[in-house]
C-alpha positions, 0 to 999 in steps of 0.5 A, a space after each residue: 573537165 573544162 568549164 563552159 565556153 561561149 561562142 557568139 556568131 554575128 551574121 552580116 547581111 549588107 550592114 558592115 558597120 552594124 556587124 563591126 559594132 556587134 562584134 566589138 560589143 561582144 568581145 568587150 562584154 565577153 572579156 574574161 569568158 572563155 570563147 570567141 566571136 565569129 563574123 559570118 559575111 554573105 560575101 555575095 552582096 557586092 556591097 563591099 562588106 567583106 573588105 570592110 569587115 576584114 580591114 577592120 578585123 585586121 586593124 583590131 588584131 583579129 583573124 580575117 
């Protein structure tokens, strides 16, 4: 049997900078804990959030 796994979901709605900060904070605090972080973007907002989130994730070595 395996231990518990924590999955954190961050939902972005036209606040890419806050979403990125939330993901970075979750990753930092989850070090040593099995699990992951998923960033969900509304993609239809037309505010460039998707591109900003994807660019930041790629720079941090995260999947886009």
